[in-house]
Each structure stands twice: as C-alpha cells, then as structure tokens.
C-alpha positions as CSV (number, residue, x, y, z in Angstrom):
1,M,2.7,7.5,32.7
2,T,0.3,10.0,34.3
3,E,-2.9,8.8,36.0
4,L,-4.8,10.7,33.3
5,T,-3.0,8.8,30.5
6,A,-3.5,5.4,32.1
7,E,-7.3,6.1,32.6
8,A,-7.7,7.4,29.1
9,K,-5.9,4.3,27.6
10,E,-8.3,2.0,29.6
11,T,-11.2,3.9,28.2
12,A,-10.0,3.6,24.7
13,R,-9.3,-0.1,25.0
14,A,-12.7,-0.7,26.5
15,W,-14.3,1.1,23.5
16,I,-12.6,-1.2,21.0
17,D,-13.6,-4.3,23.0
18,A,-17.2,-3.1,23.1
19,H,-17.3,-2.3,19.4
20,L,-15.4,-5.3,18.1
21,D,-18.4,-6.9,16.3
22,Q,-19.1,-3.6,14.6
23,L,-15.4,-3.2,13.6
24,T,-15.3,-6.7,12.1
25,D,-18.5,-6.0,10.2
26,W,-16.9,-2.8,8.8
27,H,-13.8,-4.8,7.9
28,T,-15.9,-7.3,6.0
29,R,-17.5,-4.5,4.0
30,I,-14.1,-3.1,2.8
31,W,-12.7,-6.6,2.2
32,E,-15.6,-7.6,0.0
33,L,-15.5,-4.4,-2.0
34,A,-11.8,-5.1,-2.9
35,E,-11.4,-2.2,-5.4
36,P,-8.0,-1.8,-7.2
37,A,-5.7,1.2,-7.2
38,W,-7.1,4.6,-8.1
39,R,-10.6,3.0,-8.5
40,E,-11.6,2.6,-4.9
41,Y,-14.8,4.7,-5.2
42,R,-17.1,2.7,-3.0
43,S,-14.5,2.0,-0.3
44,Q,-13.5,5.6,-0.1
45,Q,-17.2,6.7,0.1
46,W,-17.8,4.3,2.9
47,Y,-15.0,5.9,4.9
48,V,-16.2,9.5,4.1
49,E,-19.7,8.7,5.3
50,R,-18.5,6.8,8.4
51,L,-16.2,9.6,9.5
52,R,-18.9,12.3,9.0
53,A,-21.2,10.2,11.1
54,E,-18.6,10.1,13.8
55,G,-18.3,14.0,13.8
56,F,-15.3,14.5,11.6
57,D,-15.0,17.3,9.0
58,V,-14.1,15.5,5.8
59,E,-12.7,16.7,2.5
60,D,-14.0,14.3,-0.1
61,G,-11.5,13.8,-2.9
62,S,-8.5,15.5,-1.3
63,A,-5.5,16.8,-3.3
64,G,-7.3,16.2,-6.6
65,M,-7.6,12.4,-6.0
66,P,-11.2,11.2,-6.3
67,T,-10.6,8.2,-4.0
68,A,-8.7,10.1,-1.3
69,F,-10.0,12.0,1.7
70,S,-8.8,14.1,4.6
71,A,-10.7,14.0,7.9
72,R,-10.2,16.1,11.0
73,W,-11.7,16.2,14.5
74,S,-10.6,18.6,17.2
75,N,-11.1,18.8,20.9
76,G,-9.4,22.1,21.4
77,D,-5.9,23.4,21.2
78,G,-3.3,20.7,21.4
79,P,-1.1,18.5,19.2
80,T,-2.2,17.3,15.8
81,L,-1.7,13.6,15.4
82,L,-2.1,11.8,12.1
83,T,-2.7,8.3,10.9
84,Y,-4.4,6.9,7.8
85,A,-6.4,4.3,6.0
86,E,-5.5,2.3,2.9
87,Y,-8.1,0.3,1.0
88,D,-6.8,-0.7,-2.5
89,A,-6.8,-4.4,-3.5
90,V,-4.7,-6.3,-6.0
91,P,-6.0,-7.5,-9.4
92,G,-5.9,-11.2,-10.0
93,N,-6.3,-12.2,-6.4
94,S,-10.0,-12.8,-5.7
95,Q,-10.5,-15.1,-2.8
96,A,-13.7,-15.7,-0.7
97,A,-13.6,-15.7,3.0
98,T,-13.8,-19.4,3.1
99,T,-11.7,-22.4,4.1
100,T,-11.3,-23.6,0.5
101,E,-9.9,-21.9,-2.6
102,A,-12.7,-20.0,-4.4
103,P,-13.2,-16.5,-5.8
104,R,-15.7,-14.2,-4.1
105,E,-19.2,-14.9,-5.3
106,G,-20.1,-13.6,-8.8
107,L,-16.4,-12.8,-9.7
108,T,-13.7,-14.7,-11.5
109,R,-10.4,-15.5,-9.8
110,F,-8.8,-12.7,-11.8
111,A,-10.9,-10.0,-10.0
112,P,-9.0,-8.1,-7.3
113,G,-8.7,-9.2,-3.7
114,H,-7.0,-8.0,-0.5
115,T,-3.7,-9.7,-0.1
116,D,-1.8,-7.6,2.5
117,P,-4.7,-6.9,3.6
118,H,-5.2,-3.2,3.3
119,S,-8.8,-3.7,4.4
120,V,-7.6,-4.4,8.0
121,L,-4.9,-1.7,7.8
122,G,-7.7,0.9,7.4
123,I,-10.2,-0.6,9.9
124,S,-7.5,-1.0,12.6
125,T,-6.3,2.6,12.4
126,L,-9.9,3.7,12.3
127,A,-10.6,1.7,15.4
128,G,-7.6,3.5,17.1
129,V,-8.7,6.9,16.0
130,L,-12.3,6.5,17.2
131,A,-11.2,5.0,20.5
132,A,-8.7,7.9,21.0
133,K,-11.5,10.3,20.2
134,H,-13.8,8.7,22.7
135,A,-11.2,8.8,25.4
136,M,-10.4,12.5,24.6
137,E,-14.0,13.4,25.0
138,R,-14.4,11.4,28.2
139,H,-11.3,12.7,29.9
140,G,-11.1,16.3,28.5
141,I,-7.9,15.7,26.5
142,A,-7.2,18.5,24.0
143,G,-5.8,17.9,20.5
144,T,-6.7,17.3,16.9
145,L,-7.0,13.9,15.1
146,H,-6.2,14.0,11.4
147,Y,-7.1,10.9,9.4
148,T,-6.4,10.6,5.7
149,G,-7.6,8.1,3.1
150,E,-4.6,7.0,1.0
151,P,-5.6,5.2,-2.3
152,A,-3.3,3.3,-4.6
153,E,-0.7,2.3,-2.0
154,K,0.4,-0.6,-4.3
155,M,1.6,2.2,-6.7
156,H,2.9,4.5,-3.9
157,G,0.1,6.7,-5.3
158,S,-1.4,9.2,-2.8
159,K,1.1,9.9,0.0
160,V,3.5,11.8,-2.3
161,V,0.6,13.9,-3.6
162,H,-0.8,14.6,-0.2
163,G,2.7,15.6,1.0
164,L,3.4,17.9,-1.9
165,R,0.0,19.6,-1.4
166,G,0.7,20.3,2.3
167,Y,-1.7,17.8,3.9
168,Y,1.0,16.7,6.4
169,D,2.5,20.0,7.1
170,D,0.7,20.6,10.4
171,A,1.1,17.1,11.8
172,D,3.1,17.0,15.1
173,A,3.5,13.2,14.8
174,I,2.4,10.4,12.5
175,V,1.7,6.7,13.3
176,S,2.0,4.3,10.3
177,F,0.6,0.7,10.6
178,H,0.8,-2.3,8.3
179,P,-0.3,-5.9,9.0
180,F,2.8,-8.1,9.3
181,Y,4.0,-9.5,6.0
182,M,7.7,-10.3,6.3
183,L,9.6,-11.7,9.2
184,P,11.1,-10.5,11.5
185,L,8.7,-7.5,11.3
186,C,5.9,-9.0,13.2
187,N,4.4,-7.4,16.3
188,T,7.1,-4.8,16.5
189,A,8.2,-1.3,15.2
190,R,10.9,-0.5,12.7
191,W,14.0,0.8,14.3
192,D,16.9,2.0,12.0
193,T,16.2,0.1,8.7
194,Q,13.3,1.9,7.0
195,C,11.8,1.2,3.6
196,G,13.9,2.4,0.7
197,A,13.3,4.2,-2.6
198,Y,10.5,3.3,-5.0
199,Y,10.2,4.6,-8.6
200,S,7.3,3.8,-11.0
201,K,6.9,5.1,-14.5
202,V,4.6,4.5,-17.4
203,Y,6.0,4.6,-20.9
204,S,3.4,5.2,-23.6
205,F,4.2,4.5,-27.3
206,V,1.9,6.5,-29.6
207,C,1.7,5.8,-33.4
208,D,-0.4,8.8,-34.5
209,H,1.2,9.2,-38.0
210,P,1.6,5.8,-39.5
211,E,1.2,7.3,-43.0
212,T,4.7,8.8,-42.7
213,W,6.4,5.5,-42.2
214,Q,7.4,4.7,-45.8
215,L,5.9,4.2,-49.3
216,S,6.8,1.5,-51.8
217,S,6.6,1.7,-55.6
218,A,5.9,-2.1,-55.6
219,D,2.5,-1.4,-54.2
220,P,0.0,0.3,-56.7
221,N,-2.0,1.5,-53.7
222,S,1.0,3.1,-52.0
223,P,-0.5,6.5,-51.9
224,I,-3.2,5.0,-49.6
225,P,-1.4,4.2,-46.4
226,A,-4.4,2.1,-45.0
227,S,-4.3,-0.2,-48.0
228,H,-4.2,-3.9,-47.0
229,S,-1.1,-4.3,-49.2
230,A,0.7,-1.2,-47.8
231,A,3.9,-1.5,-45.8
232,R,2.5,-0.8,-42.3
233,A,4.3,1.2,-39.7
234,P,5.4,-1.2,-36.9
235,G,3.2,0.6,-34.5
236,A,2.8,0.9,-30.7
237,N,2.7,-2.9,-29.9
238,A,6.0,-3.3,-31.7
239,S,7.6,-0.5,-29.6
240,L,6.1,-2.0,-26.4
241,M,7.6,-5.4,-27.1
242,Q,10.9,-3.9,-27.9
243,M,10.9,-2.0,-24.7
244,Y,9.8,-5.0,-22.7
245,T,12.4,-7.4,-24.1
246,A,15.3,-4.9,-24.1
247,S,14.6,-4.0,-20.5
248,R,14.2,-7.6,-19.3
249,T,17.3,-8.6,-21.2
250,M,19.3,-5.8,-19.5
251,L,18.0,-6.5,-16.0
252,D,21.2,-8.1,-14.8
253,S,23.2,-5.2,-16.1
254,M,21.2,-2.4,-14.4
255,L,22.7,-2.8,-10.9
256,P,25.0,-5.2,-9.1
257,A,23.4,-8.3,-7.7
258,T,23.3,-7.0,-4.1
259,G,21.1,-4.8,-1.9
260,G,17.8,-6.7,-2.4
261,W,16.5,-4.4,-5.2
262,S,13.6,-5.6,-7.3
263,F,12.0,-4.8,-10.6
264,S,8.4,-5.4,-12.0
265,D,6.3,-4.5,-14.9
266,A,2.7,-4.3,-16.0
267,I,1.1,-3.8,-19.4
268,L,-1.8,-1.4,-19.4
269,S,-4.7,-1.9,-21.8
270,D,-6.5,0.9,-23.7
271,G,-9.1,-1.5,-25.1
272,Q,-7.6,-1.5,-28.6
273,A,-7.6,-5.2,-29.3
274,T,-8.2,-5.5,-33.0
275,A,-7.4,-7.6,-36.1
276,D,-7.8,-4.6,-38.4
277,N,-5.0,-3.8,-40.9
278,L,-3.9,-0.8,-38.9
279,P,-0.9,-0.4,-36.6
280,Q,-1.7,-0.3,-32.9
281,R,-2.1,3.3,-32.1
282,V,-1.1,3.3,-28.4
283,A,0.5,0.8,-26.0
284,R,1.7,1.4,-22.5
285,I,4.0,-0.4,-20.1
286,Q,4.6,0.4,-16.4
287,F,7.9,-0.4,-14.8
288,S,8.3,-0.2,-11.0
289,W,11.5,-0.7,-9.0
290,R,12.5,-0.8,-5.4
291,T,16.0,0.0,-4.3
292,P,17.8,0.7,-1.0
293,D,18.7,4.3,-2.1
294,I,18.0,7.0,-4.7
295,E,21.3,6.6,-6.5
296,M,20.5,3.0,-7.4
297,A,17.0,3.9,-8.5
298,E,18.4,6.6,-10.8
299,H,20.7,4.0,-12.5
300,I,17.7,1.9,-13.4
301,L,15.9,5.0,-14.6
302,A,18.7,5.9,-17.0
303,V,18.6,2.4,-18.6
304,L,14.8,2.5,-19.1
305,D,14.8,6.0,-20.5
306,R,17.4,5.0,-23.1
307,N,15.5,1.8,-24.0
308,A,12.2,3.7,-24.4
309,A,13.7,6.2,-26.8
310,A,15.1,3.5,-29.0
311,A,11.9,1.4,-28.9
312,A,9.8,4.4,-29.9
313,T,12.1,5.0,-32.9
314,M,11.9,1.4,-34.0
315,G,8.1,1.3,-33.9
316,H,7.6,4.8,-35.6
317,C,6.0,6.1,-32.4
318,A,6.1,9.2,-30.3
319,L,7.1,8.5,-26.6
320,E,5.1,9.8,-23.7
321,E,6.4,9.4,-20.2
322,R,4.3,9.6,-17.0
323,W,5.6,9.3,-13.5
324,I,3.4,7.2,-11.1
325,A,5.6,7.5,-8.0
326,R,9.1,8.6,-7.0
327,S,9.5,8.1,-3.2
328,R,12.4,8.8,-0.9
329,P,13.8,6.4,1.7
330,G,12.2,6.7,5.1
331,R,13.4,8.6,8.2
332,T,13.8,6.9,11.5
333,N,12.5,8.2,14.8
334,H,13.6,6.3,17.9
335,A,11.5,8.3,20.3
336,M,8.3,7.4,18.4
337,A,9.3,3.8,17.9
338,S,10.0,3.4,21.7
339,A,6.7,5.1,22.6
340,L,4.7,2.9,20.3
341,Y,6.3,-0.3,21.3
342,A,5.7,0.4,24.9
343,N,2.0,0.6,24.1
344,L,2.2,-2.6,22.0
345,E,3.7,-4.3,25.1
346,E,0.9,-3.1,27.3
347,V,-1.7,-4.4,24.8
348,G,0.2,-7.7,24.1
349,A,0.5,-9.7,20.9
350,P,-2.6,-11.0,19.1
351,V,-4.1,-14.2,20.5
352,Y,-5.9,-16.7,18.2
353,G,-8.7,-18.3,20.2
354,A,-10.7,-21.5,19.8
355,E,-12.8,-20.1,16.9
356,A,-9.8,-19.0,14.9
357,V,-8.0,-22.3,15.5
358,A,-11.0,-24.2,14.2
359,V,-11.0,-22.1,11.0
360,A,-7.3,-22.8,10.5
361,Q,-7.7,-26.5,11.1
362,E,-10.5,-26.7,8.6
363,I,-8.2,-25.1,6.0
364,Q,-5.6,-27.7,6.8
365,R,-8.1,-30.5,6.3
366,S,-9.2,-29.0,3.0
367,L,-5.6,-29.2,1.8
368,G,-5.3,-32.9,2.9
369,L,-3.2,-32.1,6.0
370,E,-3.5,-33.4,9.5
371,P,-4.8,-30.5,11.6
372,S,-2.2,-29.0,14.0
373,E,-3.0,-28.4,17.6
374,R,-1.4,-24.9,17.3
375,P,-1.8,-24.1,13.6
376,F,-0.8,-20.4,13.6
377,L,2.8,-19.3,12.9
378,A,4.4,-18.9,16.3
379,E,5.7,-15.4,15.6
380,T,2.1,-14.1,15.1
381,E,1.5,-14.5,18.8
382,Q,4.8,-13.2,20.0
383,L,6.3,-9.7,20.4
384,I,9.8,-8.9,19.2
385,E,11.5,-5.7,20.5
386,P,12.4,-3.2,17.7
387,Q,16.1,-3.5,18.4
388,E,16.0,-7.3,18.2
389,A,14.0,-7.2,15.0
390,E,16.6,-4.8,13.6
391,R,19.4,-7.1,14.6
392,A,17.7,-10.1,12.9
393,L,16.9,-8.0,9.8
394,R,20.5,-6.8,9.4
395,E,21.7,-10.4,9.4
396,H,20.4,-10.8,5.8
397,M,21.7,-7.4,4.5
398,P,25.1,-6.1,3.4
399,A,26.7,-3.7,5.9
400,W,26.5,-0.7,3.4
401,Q,22.7,-1.1,2.9
402,R,20.6,1.3,4.9
403,N,17.1,0.6,3.7
404,W,15.1,-2.5,2.7
405,T,12.1,-3.1,0.5
406,S,9.5,-0.4,0.0
407,D,6.3,1.2,1.1
408,D,5.0,4.7,0.6
409,Y,4.8,5.6,4.3
410,V,8.4,6.8,3.7
411,E,7.1,10.0,2.1
412,M,5.2,10.9,5.3
413,S,8.3,10.5,7.4
414,H,9.8,13.6,5.8
415,Y,7.1,15.8,7.2
416,A,6.9,14.9,10.9
417,P,8.2,12.4,13.4
418,L,6.8,9.0,12.3
419,V,6.8,5.4,13.6
420,R,6.1,2.4,11.4
421,F,4.8,-0.6,13.2
422,Y,3.5,-4.1,12.4
423,V,0.9,-6.3,14.0
424,S,0.5,-9.9,12.9
425,R,-2.0,-10.9,10.4
426,P,-3.1,-14.5,10.6
427,A,-0.6,-16.9,9.0
428,L,-0.2,-20.7,9.4
429,Q,2.8,-22.6,10.6
430,P,4.0,-24.9,7.8
431,V,3.4,-28.6,8.3
432,P,6.8,-30.4,8.2
433,G,7.3,-32.0,4.8
434,A,4.3,-30.4,3.2
435,G,5.9,-27.3,1.8
436,P,4.5,-23.8,1.9
437,Y,0.8,-23.1,1.9
438,P,-0.8,-21.8,-1.3
439,A,-1.2,-18.0,-1.5
440,W,-5.0,-18.2,-1.2
441,V,-4.8,-19.4,2.3
442,M,-3.3,-16.3,3.8
443,N,-5.7,-14.2,1.7
444,A,-8.7,-16.1,3.0
445,L,-7.5,-15.8,6.6
446,G,-7.4,-12.0,6.1
447,G,-11.1,-11.9,5.4
448,I,-12.5,-14.3,7.9
449,P,-13.8,-12.4,11.0
450,E,-12.6,-15.0,13.5
451,T,-9.1,-14.9,12.3
452,I,-8.7,-11.2,11.5
453,A,-10.3,-9.7,14.6
454,P,-7.1,-10.1,16.8
455,T,-5.2,-7.9,14.3
456,I,-7.9,-5.2,14.6
457,V,-7.9,-5.4,18.5
458,T,-4.1,-5.2,18.9
459,A,-3.4,-2.6,16.3
460,G,-6.3,-0.4,17.2
461,K,-5.5,-0.4,20.9
462,T,-1.8,0.3,20.1
463,V,-2.7,3.3,17.9
464,A,-5.1,4.7,20.5
465,G,-2.6,4.3,23.3
466,T,0.3,5.9,21.4
467,F,-1.9,8.9,20.4
468,L,-3.0,9.4,24.1
469,D,0.6,9.3,25.2
470,L,1.6,11.9,22.7
471,L,-1.4,14.1,23.7
472,T,-0.8,13.9,27.5
473,R,3.0,13.7,27.7
474,P,4.4,16.8,26.1
475,E,8.0,15.8,26.9
476,L,7.6,12.7,24.7
477,L,6.3,14.7,21.7
478,A,9.1,17.3,22.2
479,E,11.8,14.5,22.1
480,A,10.3,13.1,18.9
481,Q,10.3,16.5,17.3
482,R,13.8,17.3,18.4
483,E,15.1,14.0,16.9
484,F,13.2,14.7,13.7
485,A,14.7,18.1,13.3
486,E,18.2,16.8,14.1
487,R,17.9,14.0,11.5
488,T,16.4,16.2,8.8
489,A,19.2,18.8,9.2
490,A,21.9,16.1,9.1
491,E,20.6,14.5,5.9
492,P,18.3,16.7,3.8
493,M,16.2,14.8,1.2
494,P,14.1,17.0,-0.9
495,A,11.0,15.7,-2.7
496,L,11.7,13.9,-6.0
497,L,8.6,15.2,-7.8
498,P,7.6,18.8,-8.5
499,A,5.1,20.5,-6.2
500,D,2.5,20.5,-9.0
501,F,2.7,16.8,-9.7
502,A,-0.7,15.4,-10.6
503,P,-1.9,12.0,-9.6
504,P,-2.1,9.6,-12.6
505,I,-5.8,8.9,-12.3
506,E,-6.4,9.2,-16.0
507,L,-4.4,6.2,-17.1
508,P,-6.3,2.9,-18.0
509,W,-5.9,1.2,-14.6
510,P,-7.9,-2.0,-14.0
511,D,-11.5,-1.3,-13.1
512,Y,-14.8,-2.9,-12.2
513,R,-17.6,-3.1,-14.8
514,T,-21.3,-3.1,-13.9
515,D,-23.8,-5.5,-15.4
516,P,-25.8,-3.5,-17.9
517,A,-28.9,-5.4,-16.8
518,G,-28.7,-3.4,-13.6
519,G,-28.2,-6.3,-11.3
520,G,-25.1,-4.8,-9.7
521,H,-23.0,-7.8,-10.7
522,R,-19.4,-7.0,-11.0
523,H,-17.1,-8.9,-13.3
524,W,-13.9,-8.7,-15.3
C-alpha cells in the first residue's frame, strides 16, 4: 500500500466516524419510508436530492425507470468505479424500530417493511462513496464515482435494465454490498460460488370475449350473454386457479430434488373484486424461481408455459406473458475479492457496544427470556476469510453445483470486475431451548440506530477503502480486469432478455394509498 493510499483511507474512515449520527438519521428516513418494489418514489427522490446536494450529476429516472437514478462525480481522468443503492421494502412486514412486536405507527402489519434491510445497504454504500469522494478531494486523487439507484431488487428489477441500456459499460470495477443474511456469508466476500439464475414471469389471463363462450337453448335469454341465467364463461379467475394448482401440483416434477432450487408465487390484484354476474375479466399470477444454472431455470419455464396455455383455454381467456426478470449466474473475480477483504480486515468486524447490547437484552425480556450477557450471534462480530467461507458453503452443496441462491448483482458482474461482500446485520444468538427468534426481531434490529450503526460503519469504510485502493494502485485494477477478460472469454454468457426490454412498471404492484383528508396517513 502506498503512503498516499494509507493516508486517503484514514481520511475516508475519519469522515464516516465524524458523520455517523447523520448517516444513521439518513438510514432511519429510508427505513421508515419502506416503499415496495417499483413504487419507491419518495426513497428514490431522497437519494436524488442528497446526491445533488453533494455535488453529483444525477439522472432522475434512469433507463425509463421512475424510481431509479444514475449519479456521477468526477475528480479528473482516472478509473470509473461503481456501487449502488437499493431501497425497496417487502409487503406484509411492517415492524416498528422498537423492542416489541408492532407495526410502524399508522400502518397495519401488512404494510411493507425492510427485512434484509435494503435501507442499510443503500446508506452504507452511500457512506462509502461520500467518504471516498472526500478523500479524493483532500488528497488530489483522480477518478470518477458512479452511484446508481436500483429499485425492485426483490424482483431482480433494475440491474438487468440498467445493464441492457449501457449504464455499466464504462465501469472499470464494481463493488456490491449486502447486509449478511445467510451463514457462512457474514463479514466476508464471495469467492467462487456466486448467486445463480433467477427467472420471474407474470402470466395474465384476460377474458375479453365471454359472449363467445357458448349459448344454450334451455335459456330463453341466451342471446343476451350477460343474463343472470346465461351459461357464463369460466373467466380469468378460473384460469388463474387452474394455473396455480397445476403448477404447484407439478412442482416435484419440474426438477430433481437437488441443487437448492426454489419456487415462489404471488397473485397480483387489478382491483376487480366483484359479486356481479360477470366472469372476472383479468387475473394475474407471478412465478419466480431460483436455480443454480440457466438450464434448470429453462426446464421450469417450459412447464409453466405449457400450464399457462392449458389454463387459458379452460377459462376461455387470452394469455398475456410478461417477463419481470431473467438473470444470469454471477461471475467470480478473485482479484477484487482479495482486495476488498484486505480492506475489511483493516476495518475489522462490527462491534456491538453497550447501547446495542441493552437494546438486544430488552428484546429478550419482551419475549420472556433471560437476557444474555452477549446477546448477538457470535458470527456477527467475527471475520471469515473468503476461502474459508467458500469451504463451509460447499459442505452443503453437491459437487456439480456451481452457484447458490440468487441476487441481481449477478447481472452487473457481466459488465466489469465485481466483488460481492457481506457485513453483519444485527442478529441475536438463540437462547438454548427457546427455539428461533420470531422474524420481527431481526427486522426491528435493522431499524434501531444503536444496533444498525455498526453495519454502516464497517461496510462504508470497506467500500471507501476498496475504491481508494483501485484508484491509487493501477496494478490491482489491471489484474482484476485481466481476470475478468479471461473468465468472460472462457465462458461467454449473453444477456437473457432483449436490448429493448422494458421494466414492468405498469403492472399492479402493491402501492401506498394516501388519506384523502390530506393528513398524509399511509395505509393498506
């Protein structure tokens, strides 16, 4: 490490320490907004305004996505380094930043909440970018910082679109962060086993011509298809139910029971609840599946497409198909992983101080448990080398499997050398004999300033340090790019969606509603 690099890192880390109260306030703002996928209007606008205030040139609504952005700041000719924010929340998971189970004020428990939490993902990378910017200005380090706003990560929504539109083309290197969520990936970087393929598709059944279903001479009003005694077309709801039951029934037949693949569904509402004597006109169901590779994903797709065609015929419906996401498995870069982990080692694992421990103990009391002297999961305050995390991860996987679970950072890894790293989010050590903690506990800990601040500090300093290494050590960036070019040539993986793929923002995704009285109350 050069003397310039070391001094610049100290400057960046000091900036984060000095601004920690402000950073946690920013995090609380995004955490409280908790807007769901494709509807993160206020969260996105906060980032746009904040970045402009910090001197970035910001494209509001990048790549045709109203809740995305692309921000750049340059300090002269040099490498372009990219990282990003996410800020979508999950419907049905509202939890206040309290030590007891309760939705956020004014909302039902079915409102969205940050579960991963993406709120700290964004604020941590923002901290790293602003700290790196400060150090670049202070020490005269040239280069460009590119910071993107990535909505709808839960649907693998924006990164494939930004990629197809060229937003990552000039990146020399990319840093991808996520708060820890699955052991052994805690306070480490991914090594060989990256996230796998992810497909998501909406099947819409549309009954626009119920009058052509059939007529009956037994009904004197048969020429009037809307008659209460007419034989009705089965309609969209019938098709949806046929699709759902057929696909769930065939689940065990889609793929062998190996490889850790998963399958989920969601029924979208067009607001057509009615007791009228008319067939439902439109019904939509979304299926999403995670697989280690593309071949497995395509097998599931073939089954679903066949089921959809049959279900549409049964309900006398037309079938409309809409891709939501179609992501490739990720690309490894050992040079990037090694460089980032070296910075994580310099920073050290998060440390939960007395205030955080007091919060955790109060949660234990609220659950009727005896408070623990060290309530946090031991792994949250420990580092694990990428190679050791890889070894532990592989113990639970068949030898043929190359990828595991899914996240849409994988699309970015096909445009530039990328490292994916994890820093612990607050999680409690199970009390012997008491079973696992309820889900609200981890969600609440993600919103309480005293418990989430260590994640922001560690992740932010790690991002800043890695960026400063890449900006001041040209041999490091050159090695990462050489490895990227070599891996890309050895295993080409073209994009799975066309270049003109449009983001599915028009579908009836869950959304906030505003109190018509003008009080600003949000409800579901």
